[in-house]
C-alpha positions as CSV (number, residue, x, y, z in Angstrom):
1,X,4.7,-10.2,9.2
2,X,7.4,-12.0,7.3
3,X,6.9,-13.7,4.0
4,X,6.6,-17.1,5.5
5,X,4.1,-16.0,8.1
6,X,2.1,-14.2,5.4
7,X,2.1,-17.3,3.2
8,X,1.0,-19.5,6.1
9,X,-1.8,-17.0,6.9
10,X,-3.0,-17.0,3.3
11,X,-2.9,-20.8,3.2
12,X,-5.0,-21.0,6.4
13,X,-7.4,-18.5,5.0
14,X,-7.8,-20.4,1.8
15,X,-8.2,-23.7,3.7
16,X,-10.9,-22.1,5.9
17,X,-12.8,-20.8,2.8
18,X,-12.6,-24.2,1.1
19,X,-14.0,-25.9,4.2
20,X,-16.9,-23.4,4.4
21,X,-17.6,-23.8,0.7
22,X,-17.7,-27.6,1.0
23,X,-19.9,-27.4,4.0
24,X,-22.3,-25.1,2.3
25,X,-21.9,-22.3,4.9
26,X,-20.3,-19.9,2.4
27,X,-21.8,-18.8,-0.9
28,X,-19.7,-17.7,-3.9
29,X,-21.0,-14.2,-3.4
30,X,-19.7,-14.3,0.1
31,X,-16.4,-15.6,-1.2
32,X,-16.2,-12.6,-3.5
33,X,-16.8,-10.3,-0.5
34,X,-14.0,-12.0,1.4
35,X,-11.6,-11.6,-1.5
36,X,-12.5,-7.9,-1.8
37,X,-12.0,-7.4,1.9
38,X,-8.6,-9.1,1.7
39,X,-7.5,-6.8,-1.1
40,X,-8.6,-3.8,0.9
41,X,-6.5,-5.0,3.8
42,X,-3.5,-5.0,1.5
43,X,-4.2,-1.4,0.7
44,X,-4.4,-0.2,4.3
45,X,-2.5,3.1,4.7
46,X,-3.1,4.1,1.0
47,X,-5.2,7.1,0.2
48,X,-9.0,6.6,0.5
49,X,-9.5,7.5,-3.1
50,X,-7.2,4.7,-4.3
51,X,-8.9,2.3,-2.0
52,X,-12.3,3.3,-3.4
53,X,-11.1,2.9,-7.0
54,X,-9.6,-0.5,-6.3
55,X,-12.8,-1.7,-4.6
56,X,-15.0,-0.5,-7.4
57,X,-12.7,-2.1,-10.0
58,X,-12.5,-5.5,-8.2
59,X,-16.3,-5.5,-7.6
60,X,-16.9,-4.7,-11.3
61,X,-14.6,-7.6,-12.4
62,X,-16.5,-10.0,-10.1
63,X,-19.8,-8.9,-11.5
64,X,-19.0,-8.8,-15.2
65,X,-15.7,-10.4,-16.3
66,X,-16.5,-13.7,-18.1
67,X,-13.2,-15.3,-17.0
68,X,-14.0,-14.7,-13.4
69,X,-17.6,-15.9,-13.8
70,X,-16.2,-19.1,-15.5
71,X,-13.7,-19.5,-12.7
72,X,-16.5,-19.2,-10.0
73,X,-18.5,-21.9,-11.8
74,X,-15.5,-24.2,-12.0
75,X,-14.7,-23.5,-8.3
76,X,-18.3,-24.3,-7.4
77,X,-18.3,-27.6,-9.3
78,X,-14.9,-28.5,-7.9
79,X,-16.1,-27.9,-4.3
80,X,-19.3,-29.8,-4.9
81,X,-17.2,-32.7,-6.2
82,X,-15.0,-32.5,-3.2
83,X,-11.8,-32.1,-5.2
84,X,-8.8,-30.5,-3.7
85,X,-8.1,-27.0,-4.9
86,X,-4.4,-26.8,-4.2
87,X,-2.5,-24.5,-6.6
88,X,-5.6,-22.5,-7.6
């Protein structure tokens, strides 16, 4: 896929996630899962050991990094308020 096509796909994916968050059909934990799965798709074809290390790292950041936890709360409040998340 070319860069433009990949960019359009990411934008559609983000739009879909925003819509689901606003509708209440997607939790922030499920959002984390979607992000991890997207990262893993980017690593397709890489050694399984690398994939396992990246998955463990990303999941640990989601669980413990204060910056990510603050971002999640800001995201939740933004979605609840119905604000547009462009550029995030």
